[in-house]
C-alpha positions as CSV (number, residue, x, y, z in Angstrom):
1,M,86.9,113.9,131.8
2,F,87.8,110.4,130.9
3,L,85.2,107.6,131.1
4,I,86.7,104.2,132.3
5,L,84.5,101.4,131.2
6,L,84.3,98.2,133.3
7,P,85.9,95.0,132.0
8,K,82.4,93.6,131.1
9,L,83.1,94.7,127.5
10,G,86.1,92.5,127.4
11,S,86.3,88.7,127.2
12,S,88.9,86.0,126.8
13,V,89.3,83.3,124.3
14,S,92.0,80.6,124.5
15,A,92.7,76.9,124.5
16,Q,94.5,77.6,127.8
17,P,92.9,77.6,131.3
18,Q,91.9,81.1,132.5
19,S,92.4,82.4,136.0
20,S,89.4,83.4,138.0
21,D,90.4,87.1,137.7
22,S,91.0,87.1,133.9
23,A,88.3,89.7,133.5
24,Q,90.5,92.1,135.5
25,L,93.2,91.8,132.9
26,V,91.0,93.7,130.4
27,E,90.4,97.5,130.6
28,T,88.6,99.8,128.2
29,G,87.8,103.5,128.2
30,C,86.9,106.5,126.1
31,P,87.1,110.3,126.6
32,A,83.9,112.2,127.2
33,K,84.8,114.1,124.0
34,P,86.6,111.7,121.7
35,L,89.1,113.0,119.1
36,K,87.4,113.7,115.8
37,R,88.6,112.0,112.7
38,D,87.2,111.5,109.2
39,E,84.8,108.5,109.3
40,S,84.5,108.1,105.6
41,L,87.4,105.6,105.5
42,K,88.9,107.5,102.6
43,E,92.2,107.2,104.5
44,V,93.2,106.3,108.0
45,T,96.7,106.2,109.4
46,V,97.4,103.1,111.5
47,V,100.5,102.5,113.7
48,S,102.0,99.5,115.3
49,Y,104.7,99.9,118.0
50,N,106.3,97.8,120.7
51,I,107.1,100.6,123.2
52,R,109.1,98.3,125.6
53,W,107.2,99.5,128.6
54,R,108.4,103.1,128.4
55,T,107.0,105.5,130.9
56,G,107.4,109.1,132.1
57,A,109.3,111.4,129.8
58,E,109.8,108.6,127.2
59,L,106.1,107.9,127.2
60,N,105.6,111.6,126.5
61,Q,107.9,111.3,123.5
62,I,105.9,108.4,122.2
63,A,102.6,110.3,122.6
64,S,104.2,113.3,120.8
65,W,105.3,111.1,117.9
66,L,101.8,109.4,117.6
67,T,100.2,112.9,117.6
68,S,102.5,114.0,114.8
69,R,101.4,111.1,112.7
70,K,97.7,111.9,113.2
71,A,97.1,108.2,113.6
72,G,93.5,107.1,113.8
73,I,94.1,103.5,115.0
74,I,97.2,102.4,117.0
75,A,98.3,99.0,118.2
76,L,100.9,98.9,121.0
77,Q,102.7,96.1,122.7
78,E,104.5,95.9,126.1
79,V,102.3,98.5,127.8
80,D,102.5,98.3,131.6
81,R,99.5,99.1,133.8
82,A,100.6,98.1,137.4
83,R,104.2,97.2,137.5
84,Q,107.0,98.3,139.9
85,R,109.4,99.0,137.0
86,T,107.1,101.7,135.7
87,G,106.0,103.1,139.0
88,K,102.7,101.3,139.1
89,T,101.5,103.8,136.4
90,N,98.6,102.9,134.2
91,N,100.4,103.8,131.0
92,A,97.5,102.4,128.9
93,R,95.1,104.9,130.3
94,L,97.7,107.7,130.4
95,L,98.4,107.4,126.7
96,A,94.7,107.4,125.9
97,E,94.3,110.6,127.9
98,K,97.3,112.3,126.3
99,L,96.0,111.4,122.8
100,G,92.3,111.9,123.5
101,M,91.5,108.5,122.1
102,C,89.4,105.5,123.1
103,Y,91.4,102.5,124.3
104,A,91.4,98.9,125.2
105,W,94.2,97.1,127.1
106,A,94.7,93.4,127.9
107,A,97.4,91.3,129.6
108,P,98.1,87.6,129.8
109,P,97.8,85.6,133.1
110,P,100.8,85.5,135.4
111,A,103.7,83.3,134.4
112,K,103.8,80.0,136.3
113,E,107.3,80.6,137.8
114,D,106.8,84.3,138.6
115,K,107.0,84.7,142.3
116,S,106.5,88.4,142.3
117,K,102.8,88.2,141.6
118,E,103.1,91.2,139.5
119,E,100.7,91.9,136.6
120,E,102.2,91.0,133.2
121,T,102.8,93.7,130.6
122,G,100.0,94.0,128.1
123,V,98.9,95.1,124.6
124,E,96.8,98.1,123.7
125,L,94.5,99.4,121.0
126,L,93.9,103.1,120.7
127,S,91.3,104.6,118.4
128,A,89.9,107.9,117.4
129,Y,86.6,106.0,117.0
130,P,84.6,103.9,119.5
131,L,85.8,100.3,120.1
132,T,83.3,97.4,120.5
133,D,83.5,93.6,120.7
134,V,86.7,93.9,122.7
135,K,88.3,90.4,123.1
136,R,91.4,89.3,125.0
137,I,93.1,86.3,123.3
138,V,95.6,84.4,125.4
139,L,97.9,82.8,122.8
140,P,98.6,79.1,123.0
141,N,102.1,77.7,123.8
142,E,103.8,79.0,126.9
143,G,107.3,80.5,126.8
144,P,110.2,80.4,129.2
145,G,109.2,80.2,132.9
146,G,105.7,79.3,131.9
147,R,104.9,82.8,130.7
148,W,102.0,83.5,128.3
149,R,101.5,86.1,125.6
150,V,98.3,87.8,124.5
151,A,96.5,89.5,121.6
152,L,93.7,92.0,121.7
153,G,90.9,92.3,119.2
154,A,88.3,95.1,118.8
155,T,85.9,96.4,116.2
156,V,86.2,100.0,115.0
157,S,83.2,101.7,113.5
158,L,84.1,104.1,110.6
159,G,80.8,105.5,109.5
160,K,78.9,102.6,108.1
161,T,82.0,100.4,107.9
162,S,83.1,98.1,110.7
163,V,86.8,97.2,110.8
164,R,88.2,94.4,112.9
165,V,91.6,95.4,114.4
166,Y,94.1,93.4,116.5
167,S,97.3,94.1,118.5
168,V,99.5,91.0,118.8
169,H,102.5,90.2,121.0
170,S,103.7,86.7,120.3
171,E,106.4,84.7,122.1
172,T,110.1,84.9,121.2
173,R,111.6,81.6,122.4
174,I,109.3,78.9,121.1
175,K,109.5,76.7,118.0
176,I,108.3,78.2,114.7
177,A,105.4,75.8,114.5
178,Q,104.2,77.0,117.9
179,K,104.6,80.6,116.8
180,L,102.3,79.8,113.8
181,E,99.7,78.4,116.2
182,Q,99.8,81.8,118.1
183,Y,99.2,83.7,114.9
184,R,96.4,81.3,114.0
185,A,94.7,81.9,117.3
186,V,94.1,85.5,116.1
187,L,92.8,84.2,112.7
188,N,90.5,81.8,114.6
189,D,88.9,84.8,116.4
190,L,88.5,86.6,113.1
191,A,86.7,83.6,111.7
192,G,83.8,84.5,114.0
193,F,83.2,87.6,111.8
194,P,81.8,87.9,108.3
195,K,84.4,87.2,105.6
196,S,83.7,90.6,104.1
197,T,84.8,92.4,107.3
198,P,87.9,94.6,106.7
199,V,90.7,93.6,109.0
200,I,94.0,95.1,110.3
201,I,96.4,92.8,112.2
202,M,99.4,94.6,113.8
203,G,102.0,93.9,116.3
204,D,105.2,92.2,117.5
205,F,105.3,88.8,115.9
206,N,108.8,88.1,117.2
207,S,109.7,86.7,113.8
208,W,113.4,86.9,114.4
209,E,114.3,83.8,112.4
210,P,114.3,84.1,108.5
211,A,112.2,80.9,108.4
212,T,109.5,82.6,110.7
213,V,109.4,85.6,108.4
214,E,108.8,83.4,105.5
215,A,106.1,81.4,107.4
216,V,104.4,84.6,108.5
217,R,104.1,85.9,104.9
218,K,102.9,82.5,103.6
219,L,100.2,82.2,106.3
220,F,98.8,85.7,106.0
221,T,99.0,85.8,102.2
222,Q,97.1,82.5,102.0
223,E,94.4,84.1,104.2
224,G,94.0,87.0,101.7
225,F,96.1,89.6,103.6
226,T,98.6,92.0,102.2
227,T,101.3,94.2,103.7
228,P,103.2,97.1,102.3
229,F,106.4,96.1,104.2
230,A,109.1,93.9,102.7
231,D,110.5,90.8,104.5
232,G,113.9,92.5,104.8
233,D,112.5,95.7,106.5
234,S,114.1,95.6,110.0
235,T,111.9,96.9,112.8
236,F,114.2,96.1,115.8
237,K,117.7,97.2,116.7
238,R,119.7,96.4,119.8
239,K,123.4,97.3,120.4
240,V,125.7,94.6,121.6
241,I,129.4,94.7,122.2
242,L,130.8,94.4,118.7
243,F,127.8,95.1,116.4
244,D,124.1,96.0,116.2
245,V,121.4,93.3,116.0
246,T,118.7,94.2,113.5
247,L,115.6,92.0,113.1
248,K,112.3,91.9,111.4
249,L,109.8,91.4,114.3
250,D,106.9,93.7,113.6
251,W,104.1,93.6,111.0
252,I,101.0,95.3,109.7
253,W,98.7,93.1,107.7
254,V,95.4,94.2,106.1
255,R,92.5,92.5,104.3
256,G,89.6,94.1,102.6
257,L,91.6,97.4,102.7
258,T,94.3,99.0,100.7
259,A,97.6,100.0,102.4
260,G,99.2,103.0,100.7
261,D,101.9,105.3,102.0
262,H,103.9,103.6,104.7
263,G,107.2,103.7,106.7
264,I,109.3,102.6,109.6
265,D,110.5,105.6,111.7
266,R,114.0,104.6,112.8
267,S,114.6,108.0,114.3
268,V,112.4,107.1,117.2
269,T,114.7,105.3,119.6
270,V,113.0,105.2,123.0
271,S,112.4,101.5,122.4
272,D,114.4,98.7,120.8
273,H,111.6,98.4,118.3
274,F,110.7,101.1,115.7
275,P,107.1,102.3,115.0
276,L,105.5,101.2,111.8
277,W,102.8,103.1,110.1
278,T,100.7,103.0,106.9
279,A,97.7,104.8,105.5
280,V,94.8,102.5,104.8
281,S,91.8,103.2,102.7
282,G,88.4,101.6,102.2
283,E,89.1,100.6,98.6
284,R,88.9,96.8,98.6
285,V,91.9,94.7,97.7
286,S,91.4,92.5,94.7
287,Q,91.2,88.9,95.8
């Protein structure tokens, strides 16, 4: 049995106007018997992965890989819920069911020039622990065709410790300064929580330009975050006619936590992104 919670647990925050049905673009749920994980925060494996709206057998491959990693907290991007290309399958809920995890999912409002009226693809958080304070964040600065991007925040309770977690999917084709405003929208939401709150920010930052990679590191380092991944660690690969395009698009940033063992699994090729993972512990990072 899987309990689907009504969108009243989710809310939106953005400088942009919200549609009247924005509450319907948030969904949360939790299995009747959630997956059991160690709640001591000695070590929790976290994963970030842009799955490029995979469904069916490919979604099963993703679920199998996530299970093999024994991830406790997962941030996904490009997760479809009600789109023609993925058979109108609620992949957000389906993944949660396969993994036995609590989940939250959110999508941006429709693009201005989209005549199909289809729901946009979204971002998801999956957790072996309950999720509270779920918040949908429509990122500022629209992209091509008037499309929006979204981030999703939630609080994960690990015993007596509350960790704020985000899944982010920023825009590709906007100026670097505008991308930084999108990242800051997530940090602005975080500002509503105590400074001592441990934080994990994960996702597809679309930092394909070297200057954006540098700007991402500068911004998050200044805010007290660390990452175990180097700027040159490619997380995206797409084949073109004469060569492969490899880019650094995806990140995992932590504050108030220590990131230990980590990796990018480039053997997982169901998406044009690769999954990132790291083991985080409750030992506080020296400021």
